[in-house]
VOPA-971207 format. One record per residue (C-alpha): x, y, z. Coordinates in steps of 0.2 Angstrom, whole numbers, padded with zeros to 4 digits, always signed. Each point is the difference from the previous one (the first is absolute). Last residue first. Layout:
<recs>
XYZ
...
</recs>
This chain:
<recs>
+0102-0126-0071
+0005-0002+0021
-0010+0010+0011
+0003+0006+0019
+0016+0010-0005
-0015+0010-0011
-0009+0007+0018
+0003+0016-0002
+0001+0000-0021
-0001+0021-0002
+0012+0004+0010
+0006+0012+0020
-0021+0005-0002
-0003+0019+0004
-0003+0009+0015
-0003+0019+0002
+0003+0011+0015
-0007+0014+0009
+0009+0012+0012
-0010+0014-0008
-0017+0004-0008
-0007+0006+0013
-0020-0004+0001
-0008+0017+0009
+0005+0011-0012
-0013-0011-0011
-0015+0003+0010
-0011-0014+0000
-0019+0000-0004
+0000-0021-0004
+0000+0006-0022
+0010+0012+0002
+0014-0007+0010
+0003-0010-0009
-0001+0006-0017
+0013+0014+0005
+0010-0018+0012
-0001-0008-0023
+0006+0017-0007
+0013+0003+0014
+0006-0014+0002
+0005-0005-0020
+0009+0015-0001
+0011-0006+0016
+0003-0013-0013
+0008+0008-0015
+0007+0010+0009
+0015-0016+0011
-0009-0009+0014
+0015-0009+0009
+0003-0019+0001
-0004-0014+0011
+0000-0017-0008
-0012-0014-0004
+0001-0022+0001
+0007-0004+0015
-0017+0006+0008
-0002+0017+0008
-0008-0001+0020
+0020-0003+0005
+0006+0015-0005
-0010+0011+0011
-0009+0014-0010
+0001+0016-0004
-0014+0014-0002
-0011+0004-0012
-0001-0019-0011
+0001+0000-0017
+0002-0017-0010
+0002-0001-0018
-0001-0015-0014
+0007-0015-0007
+0006-0014+0007
-0006-0003+0020
+0000-0016+0006
-0004+0006+0017
-0001+0017+0001
-0002+0006+0020
+0001-0017+0010
-0002+0007+0013
-0015+0016+0003
+0001+0018-0007
-0005+0014+0009
+0015-0002+0014
-0016+0000+0017
+0004+0012+0014
-0018+0009-0011
-0004+0017-0002
-0012-0003-0015
+0008+0005-0019
+0012-0015-0005
+0000+0013-0017
+0002-0022-0011
+0003+0001-0016
-0003-0016-0014
+0007+0005-0018
-0003-0015-0018
+0011-0014-0002
+0004-0021+0007
-0003+0002+0019
-0001-0017+0005
-0003+0005+0015
-0006+0018+0002
-0002+0003+0019
+0006-0017+0010
-0009+0004+0013
-0013+0017+0007
+0004+0012-0008
-0004+0018+0008
-0011+0017-0006
-0002+0011-0012
+0003-0013-0015
+0000+0006-0015
+0002-0014-0014
+0004+0000-0022
-0002-0010-0012
+0010+0003-0015
-0007+0000-0017
+0012+0009-0011
+0009-0014-0005
-0005-0017+0008
+0000+0001+0021
-0003-0014+0013
-0006-0002+0015
+0004-0014+0007
-0006-0001+0020
-0003+0017+0002
-0008-0003+0020
+0006-0013+0005
-0006+0002+0021
-0014+0014+0002
-0004+0020-0005
+0003+0016+0010
-0007+0017+0000
-0006+0007-0014
+0004-0009-0014
+0001+0007-0021
+0000-0015-0014
+0005+0005-0017
+0000-0009-0014
+0007-0013-0010
+0004-0019+0004
-0004-0002+0017
+0005-0022+0004
-0004+0005+0016
-0006+0017+0003
-0005-0003+0019
+0005-0019+0006
-0005+0005+0018
-0013+0015+0007
-0002+0018-0006
-0004+0012+0011
-0011+0014+0001
-0004+0013-0014
+0007-0009-0012
+0001+0006-0018
+0000-0013-0016
+0008+0007-0018
-0004-0004-0017
+0011-0015-0010
+0008-0016+0002
-0008-0009+0015
+0006-0018+0001
-0007+0000+0020
-0004+0022+0003
-0005-0007+0018
+0003-0018+0004
-0004+0001+0021
-0014+0011+0008
+0000+0016-0002
-0004+0016+0011
-0014+0014-0001
-0005+0012-0014
+0010-0008-0013
-0001+0010-0015
+0004-0010-0018
+0000+0012-0014
+0001-0013-0017
+0008-0004-0013
+0006-0019+0002
-0004-0012+0010
+0006-0018+0002
-0003-0002+0018
-0009+0019+0006
-0005-0008+0017
+0008-0018+0003
-0006-0004+0019
-0015+0012+0007
-0003+0016+0000
-0002+0010+0015
-0014+0016+0000
-0002+0012-0009
+0005-0004-0020
+0003+0014-0012
-0001-0004-0018
+0007+0008-0018
+0001-0003-0019
+0009-0002-0010
-0004-0018-0007
+0012-0015+0003
-0011-0010+0017
+0008-0017+0000
-0004-0003+0019
-0009+0016+0004
-0004-0005+0019
+0005-0016-0003
-0004-0005+0019
-0016+0006+0012
+0008+0003+0018
-0012+0012+0008
-0003+0014-0016
-0014+0012+0009
+0002+0013-0015
+0005-0002-0018
-0002+0015-0009
+0003+0002-0019
+0009+0011-0010
-0001-0003-0020
-0017-0007-0002
-0007-0009-0015
+0009-0014-0003
+0005+0000+0018
-0016-0004+0011
+0002-0015-0009
+0016-0009+0004
-0006+0008+0019
-0017-0007+0004
+0010-0020-0005
+0016+0007+0011
-0016+0000+0014
-0008-0014-0006
+0014-0011-0002
+0009+0007+0019
-0016-0005+0009
-0012+0017+0005
-0005+0003+0017
+0004+0019+0001
+0007+0002-0017
-0008+0019-0005
+0002+0005-0017
+0001+0020-0005
+0002+0004-0015
+0009+0019-0006
</recs>
C-alpha cells in the first residue's frame, strides 16, 4: 500500500501524484485531504483509494472502476457522471451528489444535501445505485432518468427523510424510502407504489452491503414500511414542446 500526505498540496499537484502512483500501485491511502478537488477524476482502473479527510468537489468525476473509501465527509458533486466502481462515504455527502451517475454504486453513512441524484440514468445492465443512510435535502431525484436511490432515514429525527420537491421531472428509475412521507413533498411526476418480491430482494442486497461497510447490524434496519416512487410517465414536460 502506498501512502500520500496531501497536507498543503494544491489539487493539481495531488491529482498528478495520485495518477502517477496508480500506474504501479493498486492500493493507495491519501492522508490530510483538505478540500482538494477532482480526486480520482477519470480513473478507470481496478484500484482501491482511501481518503482520510474531506475531499473537495467532483470526487470521482467520470471514474469507472475504483473503490473509493472516504473516512469523513465529502463536498459537492461527488460521483459526477461516474460510470462504474464504488464510492463509500463514512460521513455526510454534499449537494448535487451523483449528478448524471450512469453506473456503479455509492454508499453514504449519514445525510446528503440538495439535488442528490439529478438525472441519474441507466443503460441495459448498467444501473447506478445510491444508498443513503440518513436523510436528503430538497429535489431528490430531480429529472431522474434511471437507476435506484434508497433512503434509509436511520438517524433519530422528527424530520421527514426527504426534503421538498422529491422526484421533480422524474421520468425513469426508482426511489425507495424507508417510511412514508407527506404527499406535498412529492412532485406530481411521481406515484407511490407498494413493493414486490424483486424490490425486497434488491433492498436486502444493498442494505446488507451498507451494513457491512459501516459496521451496522443488519437487523437494525427494518424492511417494513418502505414505499417506492416511480414516474407517472416518460415525458413529464412533453406538453411544453411542439413538434
